[in-house]
N, C-alpha and C positions, 0 to 999 in steps of 0.2 A: 428671395425668401424660400426656405425649405419647409416641407411638412415634417415636423419632428416626432410626432407620435399619433397614434390612434388611441384615444383615451376613453374606454367604456366608463360610464358613470358609476357602475357598481364596484369599480376598483379605484379608490381614491389615490393610491400611491402609484406613481410611475418611477421605476428604478432602472436606469439605462447606463451602459458603459460607452464612453467615447474613447476609442483607441486611435491615437493619431501619431504621425511620424514627422510632422513639420509644423511650423508656426501657422502656415496658411491652412493646414488641415484642422488645427485647433480652432482658429477663428471662423472657418467656414461653418462650423456647427455652433460654437459658443456665442457668436454675435447674434444670429437670428434667434437663438434660444433666449437670450436676454431681452431682445427687442420685442419678441412675441409676448413674453411675460409682462413686460411693462405696458404693452398695448392692451393687455387683458386686465390691467390693474392688479397684477399679482406682485407679491413681494419677491425680489430677486436678490439672492446672496451668492457670491462667488468666493469660495475658499480654495485658493490655488497658490501657485508659486509667485514670487515677486515679479519674475519675468513675464508670466502670463497676465498678471494684473496690469502691468504696463502695456502689454499688447492690447488687452481688452479696453483699457481706458482710452487709448488712442483710436482704436477702431470704432468704439461706440460714440465718440465725440460728446455732444451735449447730453446724450442719454446716460453716460457714465455716472453722472451725478445722482441718478436714481437707483443705481446698483450699489449694494453694500459689498465692499471688498474686505477680505480678511486673509492674511498670509497663513499658509497651511501649517507651518512649523509649530506654532503655538496651539492651534486648534486640534491637530491630530497627535496628541501627546500620549494617550492611552485609550485602548478600544472602549472600555466601559465609560470613561469620562466623555469621550467623543459622542457616543450614543446619547448620553444624558444631555450634552450640550445641544445637539440637534433637536432632541425632544423638547427642550425648553424653548428653543428658537421657533420651532413650528407652532408650539402652543401660544407663544407670545403674539404671533401675527395672524392666527387663524380667524379671529373675529373681525379683523379689519381688512382682510384680503380674501378673495375666493380661493387662492392657493398660494403656496410658497414654492418658488423654483430655486434649486440649489445646483450650482456647479461645484463639485467637491473633488479635490485632488489629494489623496492621502500621500504622506511622505514615505517613500520606499528606499531612498538612498541611505546607506549605512545601517539598514535593518539586519539583524541576525536572522538565520533561517527560522528560529522560533518566533521572532517578531513578525516576519513575513507571514507565517502560518496564521498567527492570531489576527493580524490585520485583514487577511483574506477572509477569515471567519467573520470578522466584523462586517464585511461587505455582505455576507450571506445573511447575518442577523438583521441587517437593515430591513430586509423584506418582511420580517415578522414584527420588528419593533414599531414600524411606521405604517403597517398595512392599512390601518383605518384613517390615516391622516391624509388630508388633501394636499399632497406634496408631489413635486416632480424633481427627482434627484438624479442628476447626470454626473457620473463619476469618470474623471478623465485619467487616462493612462498613456504616458508618453513613451512610445516604443524606443525612442532614442536613449532613454534613461532607466527604464525598468526592465528587469529580467523577463525572458519569455515565459517563465513559470508563473510570474505574477499576472501577465496578460492572459495566460491560459486559465488562471484562477478567476479572473474577471468574467470570463465567458461562462463559468460555472455558477457565479454568484449574482449575476444580473439577468433578469428575465428578458431584457431587451438590449440591443446594440444600436448605436446611432452614429451615422457617418454623414458626409456631405450630400450623399444621394438619398438620404432618408433613413427611417427606422426599419429594423427587422428583429424578429425574435431570435434569441440565442438558442441554437440547437443543443448546446451543452448545459443549459441551465438545470440546476438541482434545487429543489425546495429546501429552505433552511432546516426543516425538521429532519431531512434526509442527508443533508450535506455533511461530509466528513473530509477532513484534510488528510494528507498523505501519512502523517504521523499519529493520527487519532487512536489507532489501535496498538501502537507500540507502547510498551510499558515505559514509564519514566525511569531514567537511570537512578540508582540508589543515591542517597546523600553521600557526600565524600567522607572519608575517615576524618575524624576530628570534629564533625558537626555536633553541635550541642543538642543532645537527644534527651527526651523525657517521655516516659509512658504515663499517661494521665487518666483519671476517671472523672468523677463529678466535681472535683475540687478545682474550680477555675482560678481561685486565688493562687494556687500553686503554679498553674500554667502562666499566669501573668508575672509572678515573681521570676520564673525561669526566663521568660522573654526579656524582662527588664535587665536582669543580671547579664544575659548574653549580649544585649544591646550595648551595655556599658563596656563589656569586654571588647566588643567590635568597634567601639569608638563612634557609635552612631549619634547623630544630633538629637536634641530633645524632640524636635518636630517629627523626625523619622521614627524615633522610638515610640512616640505616641501613635503614629499611623500603624506601626507594626503591632503594637499592643491591641489596638482596636480590631485589626483584621484577624489576628490569631485568635482573639477572644471569640469573635463571631463564628469562625470555622470550628473551633474547639467546642463551643456551645452546641453547634449543630451536630457534631459528632456524638456528644453526650446525649442529646435528645433523640436523634434519629439514627445514630450509627452504632447502637449497641451499648451505649453508656460509657465507652472508653475509647482511647485512641493513642496514637504515637505522634510525637512532635520532634522535628529536627530543624535547626537553624544554622546557617553558615553564610559566609561572605563569598561572592562570586564576582570578581572584578568590581564594576561600579554598582553592583546590586547586592542587597541582602536577600537571601532566599530562605523560605520556610516551607517545610512539608508538614501537612497534617493529614494523617491517614486513620481510617477506622474500618471496622468489618462490615459496615452497612452498604447497601446497594443504592446508588443514586438513581432516582426515577425521572427527575426533571430533564426535559429535552434540551432546553437552552438555559442551563443553570446560571442565574444571576444576571443574565443579559437584559431581561425585560423587567421594568419596574413593576412591583406589585400594585394592585389597585388600592384605593384608599381604605377599603373595608377588608382587604385580605389579611388573614391571620398568619400566613406564612409567606416566605420568600423575600422578606426584607433583608435578612442577614447577608446572603450572597450578593444581592444588589449593592449593598453598602461596601462589601469587600471589593467588588469590581470598581467602585468609585475611588477607593483608597489605594488599590494596587496599580502598579504600572503594567503588570501582566499576571494572568491567572491561568494555570494549566489544570485540567481536571481529567482524571482517568477513573473509570468505575467498571467493575466486572463482578463476577460471582465471588471473588476473593475479598472484595471491599472497594473502598473509594479513597483516592489520594488527591488532595489539593496541593498544588505547588504555587506559592505566592512569591512574586518578584517585586521588590520595591527598590527603585533607583536611589542611590545615595545622594544627599544634597550637594 
């Protein structure tokens, strides 16, 4: 058995990265992590690859029946939705268990550079989203399968690292409020020629008509059209209320996705816009939270010239 962390009581969340390069290296940490949790009567969840689920099941023997296993592909579908899923899971078991332990292994294969950047940001946001939760989240990174840049990002987004010889602090860790990805300060490229553009003011009915007409022209399904309408309406309403009362909209198809830009002259002040669910009595912040639940990806740029939201929704 290995000592996997030193856990001060005043910091309920432990968020560590497990960087491994062999099946044995994965099991050397994951098996005692699970067994120690079960011995402490903690809820244990493993969201990982099918291959690692099989490895853990064999290695844990009878204890495997006490661990909940979920294949990562369906769980890690969109950063905002994954944060919400973990939040619901932690809340569901917090009253019956002293803590929830999670082995999480995001899907990196086949991700575009944009998707890699947003999933790395997700890892950073975990530290803020679940700071007050009694949770131990161990995120696994297989060096045989993920790019070096992803592993480097893990060291910036996880306060601790865990290996077979025990835990240590990550010297590269950056607090989520200060974390910025490589492209954060690069302006988003302009919409392509032919994008369906609209300058709007307070008439959101006109915005919705434009979205629906464009969705029909692009051949979007009813379900995707409805999601697009909801997301664009939320962001456009935000622009009208907080961004100077007007904005610009552009919609276009990009491979498997439909993409929509909403820009306005206002300056966004939220540090983690839409990542953290608003409290039950909060008067603001619900819109962007909803947008992150409905979108597959959301890019945000804000400077003195204004704010641009770029929404990506994958076609059905």
